[in-house]
N, C-alpha and C positions, 0 to 999 in steps of 0.2 A: 776469522775473516768464512769461516768451511762454514761454520755455520748462521752466518749470517747470509751468506749469497744460497745456505739449503731453505730457510723460511722465505716461506711466499711475501711477495710482496702486500704490505695490506691494504691495498688500493682494495685486491682481489679476495681479501676474506669480508669484507663490505661490501661483497656485489652480489648481485643475483645471476649463474649462469644463461647465455643463451639459450633460447631451445625455439620450436617448432608449435604455434595454437593451435591444435589443428580441425581442420574444415567443419561445420557444424556445430562451433563451439558457442554457450549462447553469454554474450554483453549484457550488463544490467548499466545501465546509463541513467544517470540522474541531473538535472542540471539545476544550477545552485543559485540562480537571480531568475527574474521573472523577463523575458524577449516574448520582441512583437508580434503578435499572427498575423503571416504575411509571407507568402513566398517567397525563396531565395535568402533567408535570411540567417546569417550562421547561426547556426546550435552548439556553446560546448559546454558539455555536463564531466563528472566524473564516475570512474568503476564503483558501485554500489558492491558490490561481492570482489574477493581478487581472484584470478585466472591460474589458474596448477595446469600441468603439465608434465607426464612422468615422471608423476608426487613430487615436483619441482614448482617451485613461487617463479613465475615469470611477469603478471602483472599485477603489483600490491592494490590492494584496495584506496577507490580515488586516484588509480591513474585517470587524466585526461583524454578524453576522447570528445573528437569534434565529427561534425558535419554542416547539415543544411537543412533549411525544410524547400522540402522539392514540392509540395502542394498540398492544398487545404479540400477538406473535405465537408458537406453539410452535413451541419448536424441536426436531421428532420426533429426529433422526438424532443431533443432541449427546444429545438424551435416554438414547438409550436404548444409545452408547458408556459412559454415564457409568452407568446401571444397573451393564450389566458391570463395574465396575470398583468396586461399594459404593458409588455417590453420587448419591442420587435425589434432588438439587438442579431442581424445573421448570425449567428453561431455557428464555428467549423470546429472539425478536428485536424494538428498537423498532420503531414507524415513527413517524417523524417527519415533522412540517410546517412546515416555516418560512414568516413570513407578513410579517420587519420588517429595513429595513436601518438600523443606525446611522453615522450621517459622523461622519468626526470632530471636525464644528465639536459634536455634540451633538443635532444632530438627526435625527430619524426619517423613513425611506419604507418607505410601507405597498411589500408587493407580494403579487403570488398565483401558485403556485407546484404543482404537482405533491407526493404523502407520495412517500416512500422508506424504503424497509423492509430495503435491502442496504447495513445498516454495516459498514465494518469497518476500521479502518485500511490508512493509504495504505504500500505502499513501493517503493522506487524505485531501478528497476533499473539500470541503467547497464553498456554494451558498455564490456569492459576492453580495453584497444589487443595488437596481434595476440602473442602469445605463441609462442616460436619450444619446438622439441622434438616427439614420435612422442606414442602413446598411451598409454605410461608415464610421462609427465612429464605429461601429461591426467590424467592416471587419481593418482598423486602429487598433486595439485593442488589437486583434487577434495574428497581425502579429507584435504589438510590445511586446506578455509576449511569443511569441517563437523566437524573440530578447534574452530577458531576459535569458529564459533558455539555450542561447546556449552559454552565458556571465555567466553565472552562472556555467560550466564548468570549467571555467576557475577561478571562485574567491570564491565559495564557499568552506565550510571548507570542508577537505580533496580531496586538489586538487591535491598534492603530491604522492599519492598512484594509482587515475585514473589516472595521468601519467604513472604511473608503469604498472598497468594494461591496458593500451593502448599499453605500448613497448611490453608486452609478449602479447598482438593481432597480432604483426605484425609477430609472428615468428611461423614458420614453427608447432612446438608442442610447449605445453606452462603448466607447471602444473596446476588444476585447483581448485580451494577452497568454498566453502559456503560462502558466504559471509554474513559480520556483517547487521544486519540489517533485516535478512529474520526470516519470520517468519509461523508460520507455526498452524493453529487453529483443537484439536482434542476435541472430546465428552469421558466424562469419563462411563466407560460400568457399573460401579457398585459401587454406593453411597461411599463417601469418608465421613467418620468423622474426624475433626478436634478440635483442644481443643482449648482452653485458649489460646492467647497470645497477648504480648503487641501492643496496638493501634500504627498503624502507624502516626509519627509527622505529624506534618502541614507541608502544603506545603509553602515554604517561598514566601512572595509575588514579583511577577515581576514588575520588572521597568516598565515603564510605554514606549510603543514601540515608540522608534521614525519613523519619516517620511521616505519612503526608497527614495534613490536616483534615479534615473532618469532609471537608466541599473541595479540595483535591482530587483530578481522578486518579486511580491504580495503578503504578506503573509496575510490571511484573516482573524480576528480573529475568532476564533471557537464564534456560535449562545449564544446568552445568552438572559433569558429570560426578556421581554419588556413589557412596561406600562402596558398592555389589559391584562394581567395577562395569556398569552400563556404559557405554557412547554415545555421546551428543554429534549424528550424523547429521551434515550439511550435505544438500540433496536437489537436482532441480528435477522436476518431474517430467518425464517424457510424453504422458497420456492429460488431454486436459479433460478436464472432470466438470460437470455441472448437479449441483439438484434437481434440474430440468430434465437434464437428458441422461443424468447416468441411470444406471441399474444396479442392484446387490448382485453382490457377484463378477463385477465384469473387471477384469481383470487392468492392473496398471503397473506400470516402471516407474522407476528413476533412480539415476546417476546421480554416483555419489561424486562431490562435487571440489572437496578438499581432503586431501587424505590424514588418517587416523595415524597416530603414531604411540607405541608402549612406552613405558616409566623406559624400560630401558633403548630406548629408541627403537628399536628394531618396528618393520610396519606393519602395522596391525588390519587396518582396513583402508584397499589402495582407492587412489583415485581415481574414477572411471569403472567401478565396480558400479554392480545393478541390485538392486534394491526389488525384490519383485512380491507383487500383495493384490489386494483387491479391496472393492467397496463392498460395504459392512453395512452402510446405511446412505438409504436415498431419497427425502422427498422434498417432492416438487415446494414449491411459493403458488398460496391460493390466496383466496379473496379475503376482504373482512382485515388485513393486514397480516395473514397467518403466513412467517417467512421461513424458505425452505433450511434443510437439515443437510448433510450429509459428513460421512464419517465414512474413511478409510487405513488399514495398516498394511504393514509387509509381513511375511511371513518365511521371508528367502531370500540370502544374501551370497549370488552368483559375484565370484573375485575371478578375475581376468585370468585363462589357462588352469585353475584350478577346479576341483568340484563346489557344489553345492551347499551352502550353510543354513541349516534352517534358524529362525532368529522370531523373539518376540519385540514389537515396537511398540511406540505409543508416538503422535503425533502431538512434538510441545510448543511448537512453532510454525507459524508459515505467513509468505511477505505476498500480501495483497493486492488487488485496484479496489476493492469494495472494505468496509468499516466491517469486520468479520469479530466474531466473538470464540474463541475456545472452550470449553471446561478441562473438566482435570480430568475427561477421556480419553479427551481429543475429539470432539464433534465440535463439526463446525455448525455455528449455527450465525444470525444476525444479532447485531452489537443493542444490545436493548435498547429505547428509544423514549423519549416526552411525546405523547401521542395528547396530551390533557393541556399544558399550559401557552401553547401557539396558539390552537382554536380556541379557547377560552378569551386571552388577550385580543389575537383579530376581532373575537364576539362582541365584547368590553370597547373596542373603538367605533364597530362599525353601528353600535347603540349614542352613540354622544349629537348626532342630529336630530334624533329625536326627542332630546332633553330640553324642553324647551320652559324650565321648572320659571315662576314668576321671578321678577328679583335680578334676573340675571343680567347678562352685557348683553344690548339691541342686535342689532343686525350688525354687525362686525365679528361681535361672539360667534351667533348665528351662522356666519361664513365662517369663520375657521372650525365652527362642530362641521358642518361637511365635508372639510375641508381633510379634516382628521378623518371621516368617513372615508371620503374615498379614497383616502391614501390606504388604506385599509385594505382595499376591495383591488387597486391598479397603481398602485404605486404617483409617480406624478402627472402622470394622465389622468387618472382618476379623483387626485387634486382639482385639478383644473376643471372638471366636468362638473362637477359635484358645489365648485366654487361659484361658475359661471354662471350655472342652473336655476340655484336659490332653492333648490327643493329638497328638505330635510329628507322627503321620503327616498326620494333616488338619490340624497348620496348614503344615506344607509340602505340602500339596496345594494349599492356597489361596492360596501363595505360588506356586508353579508355575504356576499357573493366571493369576496375572499376569503372568510371566514369560511365559508363549506368548499373552498378548495381543498384548504388544511383540512378541514375533515377527513376528506373525502380518499385523499394523499394519508391519510394517516390512521385510517378505521376499513373504508370498503375498498380500496384498490388491492389488487395484489399485492403483497410481501413481498421480499427482496429475495433475490434468487441470492444462492451461495455457487460462484464458481472457479475455479481455478486452471487458470490457462497454462498450455502449454511451458515450462522451461519456470513455470513460478520456483522461485527459491523455498523448498522447506527445513522445518528442522525436527530430526527422529529421535528419538532414545531408544538403545535398543540395547539387549543384551548379549555381548560377546559371543562369540564361538569356542567353543571348546575342544581345542586342539592345539598345538606350539604354533607360535608364533612365526610370521613371514619374515625372514632377516631382508632386509630391506638392498637392494641391488647398489652398489657403491657409486656405479656410473650414473645413476636416475638418481642420488641425493644430494643436499647443498653441501 
């Protein structure tokens, strides 16, 4: 009886302790279903990353966060490009405000945060291992990756929905929605008191990944600690970086988001430690499709209440709103894109109205070819105009307009810029400091 009373209840052993989320903590929320694009619409998403405070887990990954769309802002640049393609939809970007946290036990915790209007899908870029070969080999791999991306449009999950959205995009006007997977990052403006809740279940062990087929996109595995004792650090950038505005030598900081423990469970790198570094290369995007280049590294690790330690780091992962690629050295650059097939296909479709060989179908066939040419340039509106006009040269002109637009954006326009917003989650591989490990404070561990 004495030992039974001395043991803590089983429910306490399966709980995360209560704690306080400090003001200024970034919360990245991702919605899991398509949402209508209108003000006042409720929005429900889940935390993309777990939240720690005092080296303790307070809010597990996938915790439900609720809010609503407070307003809509006009997306002028997207409107202009859409109008040039025959789409007159008044595109908007939603501004959301998250106000409530739903815990695993059903309780809700209100909190205050700023609004966010920069919602976008989050893409994880992972640095691949070093590859052998020279310039020709790298160019071949880049072209192969671009071809795989094109094939993935037709083979990856969600292809039916992508087809429907493509059809909608051919209409002169179509409803707009907040796409599933859109994410926003907001910072808490006040402290948030989080009560104890059930600990999250352990994630099931993932099956061994099979070797991808030649036409499938390569999925690089997440970085893991190696046998040299290196740490994989999850951190949030404190400074916004861009290939257009950043300069070589610019100081940067990142805050460690998750604590790292040694094999003996002693605290190695506490949550809240600061990585200090600098931009090592910044090259803005230029005309003729030349994309920007950006790289940075960290050289110091500042621990709370202790001295600064020198470290060596390499960027191995980053979550960004644009699809970028990391090379084996951690340099960020634009993801390879196919610049040939789309303009070529549109040019072939545009030339169909000019195909007037004898023995072909009569006027009905000619109208069909006119419709194909017009659709290549201005979608449904181009189809109607080309078929109503009856002139194969006008239909071909509309089609070649679409091919010229595709060629311009891929070969002549300014290339993609590389940008990391404030609070961007990055993954850094760093060499541990050569000093005795810090022992965790018993009051701040689970």
